[in-house]
Structure formats: structure tokens, C-alpha cells
C-alpha positions in Angstrom: 72.8 205.8 157.9 71.3 206.9 154.4 67.5 208.1 154.9 66.9 206.5 150.9 65.7 202.8 151.3 65.4 201.7 147.3 66.9 203.9 144.8 66.4 203.2 141.1 68.1 205.0 138.6 68.0 204.5 134.3 66.9 201.4 135.0 66.0 198.8 131.7 65.5 195.3 131.5 65.4 194.2 127.9 64.1 190.0 127.3 64.9 188.4 123.6 62.4 186.3 122.1 63.3 183.8 119.5 60.4 182.9 117.0 62.0 179.2 117.3 64.4 177.4 118.9 66.7 176.8 116.3 67.2 180.8 116.1 67.9 180.6 119.6 70.2 177.8 120.2 72.1 179.5 116.7 72.3 182.6 118.9 73.8 181.2 122.1 76.3 179.7 119.9 77.4 183.0 118.2 75.6 186.0 119.7 76.5 188.0 116.6 73.1 185.6 114.5 70.3 188.0 115.6 67.7 186.4 112.9 64.7 185.7 114.1 64.8 187.2 117.6 63.4 190.1 118.5 64.1 192.3 121.6 60.9 193.1 124.1 61.7 196.1 126.7 60.0 195.0 130.0 61.5 198.5 131.8 62.8 201.8 130.1 65.0 204.2 131.7 62.7 203.7 135.2 64.0 206.4 137.9 62.8 206.8 141.7 64.1 207.1 145.0 61.8 205.5 148.2 62.8 207.0 151.9 62.6 204.4 154.5 59.1 204.0 156.1 57.9 205.1 153.2 54.5 203.3 151.6 54.8 202.8 148.2 52.2 201.5 145.5 53.5 200.5 142.2 50.2 200.3 140.2 49.6 199.3 136.0 47.5 197.0 134.1 48.9 193.7 133.6 51.8 193.8 131.7 53.2 197.4 132.6 56.6 195.8 133.9 55.6 195.8 137.9 56.6 192.4 138.5 59.7 192.4 136.6 60.6 195.8 138.9 60.1 193.8 142.1 62.1 190.8 141.3 65.2 193.1 140.2 64.8 195.1 143.8 64.3 191.7 145.4 67.6 190.1 142.9 65.5 187.2 142.1 66.4 189.1 138.3 69.3 191.3 136.6 68.6 194.3 134.8 69.8 195.0 131.0 71.3 198.4 132.1 71.1 200.8 135.0 71.9 201.0 138.8 69.9 199.9 141.7 70.5 200.4 145.6 68.9 198.4 148.3 69.6 199.2 151.6 68.4 196.8 154.6 66.9 193.5 154.8 64.1 192.9 152.1 61.2 190.5 153.1 59.3 189.7 149.6 56.1 187.7 148.7 56.5 188.1 144.9 55.0 184.4 143.3 53.3 182.4 146.3 55.5 179.7 148.1 59.0 180.8 146.1 61.0 179.8 148.5 59.4 177.0 149.8 61.0 173.4 149.7 57.8 171.3 148.8 59.1 168.3 150.5 59.7 169.8 153.4 57.4 171.0 156.2 56.5 173.9 156.8 58.5 174.1 160.4 61.6 173.3 158.5 60.3 175.8 155.7 60.1 178.4 158.5 63.6 177.9 159.5 64.9 177.7 156.2 63.0 180.9 155.2 64.4 182.7 158.1 68.1 181.5 157.6 67.9 182.9 154.3 66.5 186.0 155.5 69.6 186.4 157.8 68.3 185.5 160.9 70.1 182.8 163.4 68.7 180.1 164.5 68.3 181.2 168.2 66.1 184.4 166.6 63.9 182.2 164.8 62.9 179.6 167.4 62.4 183.3 169.7 59.3 184.4 167.1 58.3 180.3 166.0 55.2 180.2 167.8 54.1 183.9 166.8 54.7 183.0 163.6 53.1 179.7 163.8 49.9 181.3 165.7 49.4 184.1 162.8 49.7 181.3 160.4 46.7 179.9 161.2 47.2 176.9 159.9 47.0 174.2 162.5 48.6 170.9 162.9 49.8 171.0 159.0 52.6 172.9 159.9 54.0 169.7 160.5 53.1 168.3 156.9 54.8 168.8 153.5 54.1 172.1 152.3 53.2 170.0 148.5 50.1 169.1 150.7 49.0 172.6 151.6 46.4 174.4 149.6 47.0 177.9 147.8 45.8 180.0 150.5 47.3 177.9 153.6 50.5 178.5 151.5 50.2 182.5 151.2 49.1 182.1 155.3 52.9 180.6 156.2 54.2 182.4 153.6 53.3 185.9 154.8 53.7 185.2 158.3 57.3 184.1 157.7 58.2 187.4 155.9 56.4 189.8 158.0 57.5 188.6 161.2 60.9 188.2 160.4 62.0 191.8 161.5 62.0 193.6 157.7 63.7 196.3 157.3 61.9 196.7 153.7 58.7 194.8 152.6 57.9 194.3 149.3 54.0 192.5 148.2 53.2 191.6 144.6 49.4 190.4 144.8 50.1 187.7 147.1 47.1 189.0 149.5 44.7 188.3 146.3 44.8 184.8 147.3 43.5 183.4 150.9 40.1 184.2 152.5 38.4 187.4 153.3 39.4 187.4 157.1 43.2 186.5 156.9 43.6 189.6 154.2 42.0 191.8 156.4 44.3 190.4 159.0 47.8 190.6 156.9 46.4 194.0 155.5 46.2 195.9 159.5 49.9 194.1 160.4 51.2 195.8 157.1 49.4 199.2 158.1 51.4 198.5 161.5 54.5 197.8 160.0 54.4 200.9 157.8 53.2 202.8 160.8 56.6 201.5 162.4 59.3 202.4 159.6 59.3 199.7 157.6 59.5 200.6 154.2 56.8 199.2 151.9 56.4 198.6 148.3 53.0 197.0 147.2 51.8 195.9 144.5 47.9 195.6 143.8 44.8 196.4 141.3 42.3 196.8 144.4 43.0 200.4 144.6 40.6 200.8 147.7 43.4 199.3 149.5 46.0 200.8 147.8 44.8 203.9 148.7 44.2 203.4 152.0 48.1 201.9 152.5 50.0 204.5 150.5 50.3 207.7 150.6 52.5 207.8 147.1 51.6 205.6 144.1 53.9 205.3 140.9 52.2 204.6 137.9 53.6 202.1 135.6 52.8 201.9 132.1 54.8 200.0 129.1 57.7 199.6 131.4 57.9 203.2 132.1 56.8 205.9 134.4 53.8 207.7 133.6 53.1 209.4 136.7 54.9 209.2 140.5 52.7 211.1 143.2 50.0 211.1 145.4 47.8 208.2 145.6 44.5 209.4 144.8 45.6 211.7 142.1 47.3 208.9 140.4 44.6 206.1 141.1 42.3 208.7 138.8 45.1 208.6 136.4 45.1 205.4 136.5 41.3 204.4 136.7 41.2 206.7 133.0 40.7 203.8 130.8 40.9 206.0 127.6 44.5 207.8 127.0 43.4 210.4 125.1 41.3 213.5 126.6 38.7 215.3 124.6 40.3 218.7 124.0 38.4 221.1 125.8 38.9 224.0 123.7 37.5 222.2 121.1 34.3 221.9 123.2 34.3 225.4 124.3 34.7 226.8 121.0 31.3 225.1 119.7 29.4 224.7 123.4 28.3 228.4 123.2 25.3 226.7 121.0 24.3 225.3 123.5 21.4 226.4 126.3 21.6 223.3 128.5 25.4 223.1 130.0 27.7 225.7 130.7 30.9 226.0 129.8 32.1 225.8 133.9 30.0 222.7 134.4 31.4 221.2 131.2 34.7 222.0 132.1 34.5 220.5 135.8 32.3 217.5 134.4 35.4 216.9 131.8 38.2 216.9 134.5 36.4 214.6 136.7 34.9 212.1 134.1 36.4 208.4 134.4 35.5 207.6 130.9 35.8 210.6 128.1 35.3 210.2 124.4 38.4 209.9 121.9 40.0 213.4 121.2 38.7 213.1 117.3 35.2 214.2 118.7 32.7 216.2 116.5 30.1 218.2 118.7 28.2 218.0 116.0 28.3 214.7 115.7 24.6 212.9 117.0 24.1 209.5 119.0 27.1 208.9 121.2 28.4 209.5 124.8 31.0 212.0 125.9 31.9 211.7 129.0 30.9 210.0 132.3 31.3 210.4 135.5 30.9 208.7 139.4 30.6 210.7 142.4 30.2 209.7 146.0 26.8 210.8 148.6 29.6 214.3 149.3 29.3 214.4 145.3 33.0 213.9 145.2 34.4 212.2 142.4 35.3 208.3 143.2 35.4 204.9 142.4 35.1 203.9 145.6 32.2 203.1 147.4 31.2 202.0 151.0 28.6 198.7 150.9 25.5 200.1 151.1 26.3 203.5 150.2 24.4 205.6 147.1 26.9 205.7 143.5 26.1 208.8 142.1 26.1 208.8 137.9 26.1 211.8 135.5 26.4 211.4 131.9 27.0 213.9 129.4 25.7 212.9 125.8 24.7 214.0 122.2 21.3 212.4 121.5 20.8 210.8 118.1 19.3 213.3 115.5 15.6 211.9 115.3 12.3 211.6 117.2 13.0 208.4 118.5 14.3 209.1 122.4 17.2 207.0 123.7 18.0 205.2 126.9 21.2 205.4 129.0 21.9 202.4 131.4 24.3 201.6 133.0 25.7 197.5 133.1 27.9 196.1 136.0 29.7 192.8 136.2 31.5 191.2 138.8 35.0 190.0 138.6 34.0 186.8 137.0 32.3 188.6 134.7 29.1 187.9 135.5 26.6 190.8 134.5 25.5 191.5 138.2 22.9 194.2 137.4 21.6 196.4 134.8 19.5 199.9 135.2 18.9 203.0 133.7 16.1 205.0 132.4 14.4 202.3 130.7 14.1 200.3 134.2 12.7 203.7 135.9 10.1 204.4 133.1 11.5 207.5 132.4 10.9 209.4 129.1 14.0 211.0 127.9 13.7 213.8 125.3 14.4 213.6 122.0 16.7 215.3 119.7 14.6 217.9 118.7 17.1 221.3 119.0 21.0 219.4 118.7 21.3 219.8 122.2 23.7 218.2 124.5 22.0 216.0 127.4 22.6 214.9 130.4 21.5 212.3 132.4 22.0 211.5 136.6 21.6 207.8 138.0 21.6 206.7 141.6 22.8 203.4 142.5 22.4 202.4 146.0 25.1 199.7 146.0 24.1 196.7 148.0 26.4 194.5 146.1 28.9 192.3 148.3 32.6 193.9 148.6 34.6 193.3 146.1 35.6 194.8 142.6 33.6 195.4 139.5 33.5 196.8 136.3 30.8 199.1 134.3 29.7 200.1 131.1 27.6 203.1 130.0 25.0 202.4 126.9 23.5 204.7 125.0 20.4 202.5 123.1 16.7 203.0 121.9 14.2 200.3 123.5 12.4 198.0 120.4 10.5 195.8 122.6 10.1 194.8 126.6 13.5 194.3 127.6 15.3 194.4 124.4 17.1 197.2 122.3 19.3 198.5 119.7 22.6 199.8 120.6 23.5 203.1 119.5 26.8 204.0 121.3 28.8 202.6 124.6 31.5 203.3 126.5 34.6 201.0 127.2 34.2 199.1 130.7 35.1 201.0 132.7 36.8 200.2 136.8 37.4 198.8 138.7 34.7 200.0 140.9 35.3 199.1 144.8 32.9 198.3 147.1 34.3 198.1 150.6 33.0 196.5 154.1 34.3 195.3 157.1 33.0 192.5 157.7 34.9 191.4 160.9 34.0 195.0 162.7 30.3 196.1 161.6 27.3 194.2 160.9 26.5 193.7 157.4 23.0 194.6 155.7 23.1 191.5 154.3 24.9 188.2 153.4 25.6 186.7 150.1 25.8 188.7 146.5 23.3 191.0 146.5 20.7 192.6 148.6 17.1 192.7 147.7 14.8 195.4 149.2 13.0 193.5 151.5 10.3 194.1 154.2 9.3 192.1 157.7 7.3 192.4 161.0 6.7 189.9 163.9 3.8 190.0 165.9 0.4 187.6 166.7 -0.7 185.2 164.1 -4.1 187.4 163.7 -1.8 190.6 163.0 0.2 189.1 160.6 -0.4 190.2 157.1 0.8 191.7 153.5 
């Protein structure tokens, strides 16, 4: 038996998009009629192999071609060109509840999906109680699936797919639905399957989960493989929001006039940064942020942190060329686009130096992440304070992220519950001894 579970060679997928229904109808009748037709390539010349037992993540921004690739691998979509070979029984969690008949009960859908996966009725019956127990939907197993919530649908779909002895498991963002504890249960079971030799193809925007489960990652960008390699290094490239890097040689050529920052420190900061200015950077320009790095408590560059740990942020910037001091501010938003907090040199009542000598400056900020576990985006701003709680924006980075805050709620007692942790003190004692 071949040790290759999935082989993809020269794979491309083109969609034909029409500007009107008339153009589409005329093309169907007469294929040579292409007026009003546009070709959109979702995948372009994709090549890779996945070995048996390998856990591989497919990452990339929306529209990169991830879902199209998975649909082709599972046979629900036909490629335009190229070849795909899949060796083994495939279980796939793509669109939530796909393959379920909404009129059938959960029990009937388990049997139907098991048969579609190639199992016999006897094999399904022998594992039905295990599937039912894993899904944890109680008496709803005998109700029509159309009455299920999205979370219940995901529970049953996941239980059927992973407990039917797959050789290859494909998961596409399905675990983003449902409660946190069931997500933990699913991820734990996926990890167990991977350790037992099941081939895993995992798509997620949660880089913390990708890093923990997969040793290899493929970064798809605009339908092409941008990078294929060790997970941590691929994630780091993915998280660099700006596609263009600052030319370090340009910086080195002019950095001699700056006494505050050495060439080696500058080079390291650029290499480790999660955000950089564009290649058009002129070091004589003032009033702009040059690059930003995030580090953990061991000074390692990262965007993944444990709840309650410290985020260390380092900002390299060129202050505005005047005597008015400019502050650095970090703004953090949650997944609902709500500002969770805004903090920086102004809030800390630090007096930044004015730009009197054309020096590049650094600002370091340590933040204790007493935030609810989840994904966050961040923006760094350079601004002048014009009044209490008000300022004039000089320059800002793009929104950077996701920053991942994680916590094992099932096994560890959390320092707080809710969205954020607040500095608090308290004491127990006799009434006469209580005071603030």
C-alpha cells in the first residue's frame, strides 16, 4: 500500500461568471459565445502530497481557495485541470449538516451517513451507542434534524464522521460552531485520531489550534500555494498582514546616523515583526510607525498567549519632526469588532521624547492579558494628545492579528469569568477588622 494518502498535481479550478442571465443562457446554448463572461480562477496549479498519518493544516485568508480545494478532494466538486488521488476512506466535515436529510431523525441520518461512508448496518449498529453518547444531544436523536440548532447539528455530524473509522479526516471550520467544551472534546478526539495514524487535513482561522494539532501547514493565497512547511514558520508568514517587507539594506544604508539603535537590533526586530511598513519607506520621513513586534514572557516572537500571561510589544517609530511629543497607543478589538481596551504611553502618563535629533525611537509595552480566551485584532497608533482622552492621529498600522488568548477551562481554574479581568483586592475577617 502506498504511503501517500493524498496526492494533488497541477490542480486548477476555474469558475465562469456571467454579468447577466442572458449571457449565461446564450453560452449554454452556444459555448463559443463568451460575451459578458469572466473566468475566475479559485485554484491555480496547486501541487502537494500528504503522507498517511500526517496532520496538515490549510490556512489562508477568505477567498484563498481553501474550501474549493477541500470540495475537490472530497469529490463534491470537479477540478478544471489537474489530478487528485485520495487513498482511503474519507470523512469530511465541510458545510454544517451537509449530507443530512432535514426530514429524517438524527438516528436515521446516522445510519444513512454510515452507509454512505461504506459501513455495513452491523458496523453502524455496533457503534451507534458510542456515536449517540459522543454527540450528547439526548432525546433529540429521535427528532427530525430540521428541528436542531446549529450546535446540535455540528455535534451529531462530527460524531458520525469521526467514529466511523476514517482513514482520512477533513475538517473545514466546522468546530467554530457549538459550545466551547464540546469544541475541546472534538479537538481532543482529533488529536487522538492523528496519534493513531489517521490522516488529518484541517482548515481553521484559529492559529493556536492549527499550531497545536498540525506539524505541517500549507498557506494558500489567491488560489496558489504561497508556502508549504513547518507549521510555526508558515503561521508567522501568514500573520504578516503586509505583503511587502521593508528593504533592510535601505535601512542599514542610512542607520549609521542613528545612535539609539544598532544595526543588529534593527535587523532582528524587522525579521521578527508582525507588521512592517512598505518597501517605499524613506528613513528621512518622520511621523510614522516603522515596525511592531509581539513577544511572550521568554522574549520569543508570537501572537499566541495564555490567559493571564504577559504580552510584550516593541514598536520602532520615527517621531514627528517637531517639539510636540507623540504617544504610542495599542488598541485591542474582540471578534465582534468591539474595542476591548486602549492603552499605551498616554494612559501610563509617560512623557515621550520630542524629535529634536532625527532619532528612530523604540517604545516597549507590557500588557497582562486578563482577557477572555478567544481571538483578537490589534492596531498600534502614533498620535498627539490634544486634550484628556482625545488626540490627533499621526500614523497607524493595519489591524494585526489574530492574537490568540487560550485557556483550558475544563482542566484549570480560570482567574476570572466573563470578558475581562479587573485588578481587585479583598479580605475575610471579623466585622471590626474590615476596612478599605
